[in-house]
N, C-alpha and C positions, 0 to 999 in steps of 0.2 A: 442498874441502868434505867433511866427514866424513859418512858415510852409515850406515844400518842395513840389513843384508843380509836379503833376503827371497826366497830361491830365485833365479829368473832376474832379479828386479828388486830395487832397493834404494830406501830412502826417505831423502832428505836429512835430516840431523839437525836442521837449522834448521826445515824444514817440519814434521817430526815434533814438535818442541818446540812450535811454534806451534799445531798441531792439538790437542796435549795441553793446552796452556794454555787454548784456547777451551773444551774440554770441562771442564777443571778449574775455570777461572775463572768460567764461567757457572754451574757447579754451586755454587761458593762463594757467589755472590750469592743463588742460590736458597735454599741452606741457611741463610745468615745471616739473610735476611729472614723465613724460617720460624721460626727459633729465637729471634730477639731478643725477640719478644713475651713469651716466658716470663719474661725478666728485667725487662721494662718494664711488665708488666701491673699490678703493685702500685703503681708510681709513677703510672701513668695513672689508676688507680682513685682515688688520693688527689688528684691534680691536677684531674681532671674530675669527681670524685665519681660514678663510674660505678656503675650497678646491676649485678646479676648478668647480666641480659640484655644490657646494653650492653657488658660485658666480652666476652661471647660474640660480639657483633657485631664488636668490634675484631679478634678472631681470625678470624671468619668472612668478613669483607669481603675479606680477602686471598684466600680460597678462592673467593668469588664472582667476583672479578676474574679469577682463574685459570680459572674455568669459562667465563666470557665469552671470555677469551683463547683457550681451546681451540676454542671454536665458530667464532670468526672467524679465528684464526691459521692454521688448516689451509689455507683458500683463499688467504690472504695468502702463505703459504710456497710453494704451488704456482704462484701467479700471478707473484710478484715474485722468487722464488728464496730459497734457504737463506741465502746471504750477506747480502742486504739485510735479511732478517728478523732475523738475529742482531744486526746493527748497530742496527736500530730498537728491538729489545728492550733492548739495552744503554743506549740513550738514555732509554728509559722508566724503567729502574732508577734513573738519576740524577735524573730529574724527580720520581719518587715519593719518593725519599729527601729531596729538598728540601722537598716539600710536608709530609711528616711532621715533619721537624725544625723547621719554622716554624709548625706548627699552633697556632692559638689557640682553636679550638673543636672540639667533638666531631665535627661534620660534616666539618671539614677533615681530621681524623684518619682518618675513614672513607674519604674521597676518596683520601688518600695510600695507604692500604692497598689500595684498589681498583686504583689505577694499578700498584702493585708486583705485585699478583696477576696482572694482565694481562701484565706484563713477564715474570713467572716462567713462565707457561704458554707464551708465545710462544718464550722462550729455550729452555725444556726440549724442546719439539718440534723447533725449528729446529736446535739444536745436535746433538741425537742423530741427526737425519736427515742433517745435513751430515757429521758425523764417520763415520757408517755408510757413506756414499756415497764418501768419499775415502780410506777406510782399506783396506789389504790384508786379505784374509780371515783370515790366520793371526794377526793382532794386533788385529782389529776389536773383539773382545770386551773386550780390555784398554783400548783407547782410548775406547770408549764408556763403560766402567765408570769411567773417570777422572771422568766427570760426577758419578756417585754419590760418588766419593771427595771431589770438591770440595764436594758437598752436606754430607758428614759433617764436613769441615774447617770449612766455613762455620758449621754448627750449633755445633761445639765453640768456635770463635772467638766466636760470639755469646754463649755462656755465660760466657767469660772477660770479655768486654766488659760483660756484665750484672753480673758480680761487681765489676768495677772501678768501675762507676758506681752500685753498689747504695745507697750512702749519700749520693748527690748528688740532691737533689730535682728538679733539671732534667736528670738523667742520661739520661732517655729521649730527649731531643732529640739528644744525641751518639750514642746507640745507633742511632737510626734514620738519622741523617745520614751515618754512615760508609760505608754501602753505595753512596752516590753515587760515591765514588772508584773502586770496583771496576768500576762500569758504564763509566766512561771508559776504563779500562785494557783491558777486553775489546773495546770499540769500536775502539780504536786498533790492537790486534793483528789484528783481523779485516780491516782495510784492506789488510794485506800478504799475505793468503791468496787463492788463486784461487777462482772459483765451482766448484760441483760439476760434474764432467764429465758425469755422468748427466743433471743438469738441463739443461745446455747442449745435449746431444743431443736432449732432448725439445723444445727450442726451435729445433731445426734449425740450430744453430750448430756444425757439425761441426769446423771448423778450430779454433775457440776451445776446443771441448771436448778435442780432441786435444792442444792446447798446454797446457791445464790439467792433463790427465792426465800429460803428460810432465814438467811442473814438480813433480808430486807423486811422481815416481819417478826412479830412475837405472837405466836398462836396460843389460844386457850388449850388446844390439844393437838396431837400430831395428825389426827385424821383431817383436821381443817386444812393443814398444809397439803396433805395428799389430795384432797378434793379440789383445792385451787389449782394445784399443779396439773391434775388430770383435765380440768376444765380448759386450761390454756392449751395443753398438749393436743387434745382432740380437735381443736379448731385450727391447728397448724398443719401444713403438709408434712409428710414424713421425710421428705428428701432434704438434703443440704441446700441452703438458700443460694449458694453459689451456682447450683446446677439449674436454677430456675430463671428463665429469661423473660423479659418484659414482652417479647414477641408472643409468649404463650398466653397473654392476657385475653380473657374472654370479654363478652359484652357486659359482664358484671362490673368491669372496671370503668365503664364509661361514666357512670354517675359520680364516683369519687374524683375522677380526673377532671370532669367539668366543674365540680364544686371547687376543687383545689385551684385549677387554672383561673377560674373566674375571680375567686377571692384574691389571688396574688396580683392579677392584672389591675383590678379595681383598687387594691390597696395602694398601688403606686400612682394611679391616675387621679387620685383625690387632690393632689397638689401639696399635701403635707410634707412629703420628702423634700421637695424643692424649697419649702419654707425653711427647713432645717439646714439644707446645704448652703443656701444663699441668704441666710437670715440677716446678716449684717448688710448685704447689698440691698435687699428688699427694704429694710428699715431706713436706710439712708435715702432711698428713693421716696419713702413716705414721710420724710421730713426730720428724721432724727440725725442731729448734727454730730459729726466726728466719729472716730472709731469707738471711743468709750461709751457714748450714748447708744450707739448701735449694739455694742456688746451687752450693755445693761438690758436693752430690749430683748436681746437673744436669751438672756438669763430668765426673763419673765416667761418666755416661751418654754424654756426648759423646766421651770418650776411647775407650770400648768401641766406639762406632760407627766411629770412624776406624780403629782396629786391625783390626776385623772386615772393613771395606771393603778395606783394603790386602791382607788375606789372600785375599779373593775376587778382587781385581784381579790378583794374581800367578798364580792357578791356574784362572781361569774358562775360558781357552782350552786348558788341559790336561785338566781334569776334566770340563768340559762344564757347560751351564746347568742341566740338569734335576737333577743330583745336588745342587747347591747349593740349589735350590728345595725338594726333598724334605726335606733335612736341616733347612732353615729352618722349614718347616711343622710338623714334629714338635716341634722345640725350642720354638717360639713357643706352640704349643697347650699343652704341658706347663707352661711357665712362667706363662702367664696364668691357667691353672687353679690353680696354686699361689698366685698373688696373690689370686685369687678366694676361696680357702679362708681365707687370712689376713685379708682384708678382712671376710669374713662372720662370722668368729669374734671379731673385735675389737669393742670397744664405741664406736668412733669414729663420731660423727654426721656426716652429710653436710650438715647445715643451715648450717654456717659456711664452706662451700667458697668462697664469693664475697666473704668479708669480709677486707679487708686490715688486720686488727688482730690482737691476741694471743689472741682468743677461741678460735679453732680450734687455735692453737699450744698454748695452755695445756691445752686439752681433751686433745689428743693426748699431751702430755708427762705429764699426770697419769695417764693410762691406762697408757702404756707404762712409766712408772717403777715401777709396782706389780709386775708379774710378767711383762711381755712385752717388756722392753728389747731382747732379742735378735731379736724378730720384725721390727723395723724394718730391721735389717741383712740379715736373710733377704729381706725385701721388696726392698731396694735391689739385692741380688744377683740376684734374679729379674728385676727391671726391666732391669738391665744385660744379662742373658742374652737377654731379649726384643729389646732394641735391637741386640745383637751378631748374633743370629740373623737378624733382619730385614736387617741390613747385609751379610750373607753370602748373602742370597737375594732377597727381593722388592725390596729397595732397588736394587741395581745390575742384577740379572738381568732384571727387567721391562723396563727401558729398552733393554737390549741386544737382547732378543727383539723388542720393538716396532720397533726400527730395522731388523730383518731380514725380517720376515714379510710386509710389504705390497709390492705392485708399485710400481715407481719412479714411474710417471705419476700414481699416487694416494697415494703414501706420505705426503706432507704432510697431506692431508685426512683420510685414514683414521687416521693416527697421532694427529692432533688430535681426531678423533671419539672414539676409545677413551680418550684422555687426558681428555676432557671428563667421561667417566664416573668417572674417577679423582677429579677435582676435585669433582664432584657428590656422590660418596660421602663424600669428606673433609668437604665442607661440611655435609652432614646430620649426620655423626657428631660433628664438632667443635663445631657450633653447638648441639648438644643434650647434650653430655657432662656439663656441670655440673648441668643440670636433671635429667638421668637419674640422676646420682649422688645428688642431693638427694631425688628421689622414691623412690629405693631405699634411702635412709638410709645412703649410703656408696658406696665404690668397687666393691663386690662385683658390682653389676648390670652396669656397663659391661664389666668384665673377664670376667664369665661369658659375655656375648654374644661377646666376642672369642675365647673358648675354642671356642665352637660354630663360628665362622667359620674358626678355625684348622684344625679337623678337616675341614670342607668343602673348604678350600683344598688339603689333602693329597690328597683324592680327585680333585679337579680337575686338579692337577698331574700325578698319576700317569697318569690316563686320557686327558687331552686335550693336554698340552703335549709337542710333539716336541723332539728334540735337534737343535740347529742348529750345534753346534760344528764348526769347520773347513770349513764349506760357504761357497761364494760366494753373493752375494745372488741370483744367477740360479738356482743349485741349490736354494736355500731356496724360491724361487718354484715350482719343479717339485714340491717336496715338498708345498707348500700346495695346489697344483692337484689333488693326488690326492684331496683332500676329507676332511672330518672323519669321515664315516661309516667310510671305509676305515681310518683311523688308529685310531679308538676301537675298532673291531671287532678289530683286531690286538692291542690291549691287553687287551681282555676275553677273548681267547683265551690269556691268561697268557703273553704274549710278555715277554721280558726288557726292562727299561727302555732298554737300549742297542740293541735290535733294531728300529731305525727303518728305514723304507723306504730302501734304499741307493741312492745315486747316485754316479757317479764324481766324486771330489774333485779340485778344481784350486786353484791358488794365484794365479789371475789377477784375482781380484776387486779392484775399486778402492773 
């Protein structure tokens, strides 16, 4: 069997491929179900005669389901384990897809979106936690980032599917139904992978945990396996994880919770998620005529997202998490500010944002054909840069850091807790985007708010986010235990972004 060499241990290629597929495949389902609504929303509006508010609800019920999934999913993951959670989430993906594809009423449509949202949240948390816990430290960032890569591929694929069925009045049924196939594939793959060794140790299943760890590695000698196992074991509490309550958290958890909560809130406040949800609507407002032109513009956004994510994936374990975040914050803030200027100086009205007719299209075309034809291409370029910057920063890096900063016995619940803030923020922003734009007479209002959040996120990342590159999960915990006050104080004293509290680095993390 071929293997990947990692210092004193190696990872079997078959296991590495399976872990990578779980991370990527789950991400693809996540991204596809997020992005497909952009191509389906006009057909849904025509078929169900949806009002502006109802269209927002179709988008938002996915996020509502995800919010509920985050609240419930954390306890589920820590109670039943990472593997069972991934299998259950994959099953829910398929069930949600069937409900949506067969929907005959508006209520059924909302129910299907709610189920898919729950599946998305549960899979996002369980997959990132699982991959973080079974991966070696020196490639953990890359393997977890594969989840974001899968999300970007899923979004791009959804745009192609949207384009393919754009002229089919029942195309939305095929768009929604296709994700059911992916759910089955992830479920089957997960059956062939072991449970997380760390979770098994928490359940006092030492022998099964050691066997699981051994199956995930190829060691040069048996003592190496024992050393790694003992290193993991001594940093975990001896009791079963189900007996440990979040209420027992000490002040040592303040730092990781602040880091996680801040990242997830700023991730959604940048404006990038709205660009994906309402891509076709935004592009039509910026002068791209008809469904096909808008869908082609959406594909450009999807391609940029994939390319940028691949770039981050290749270098995140070499350059570090924080550098990518800082560069992303600066780029996003500048680009959304540029879009704000363009939107505020154009004469496009926001009153026709929710209408699936040629009214808004003709309005935009008439305005841009006079003297601003080039601005729509500048706008598209800026949108592409926002999406690319996000995909090099908040997109993958947030999930990598969330999988690293929490203690193992509470990782599922705390990961889910801060992720619920992510979905709650996304829910509020996405469910009010169209009304906000209408009230402000265009897109300038929402993008101006994103500019402010972009600048605030830059300050947060610089002063609060630590660098976790190359550290084992146990070493990251020691860093978190030092407390937020100590870390922020060191940054306020003009320390270099790389001058994190130093700990001896090891390559024994699983």
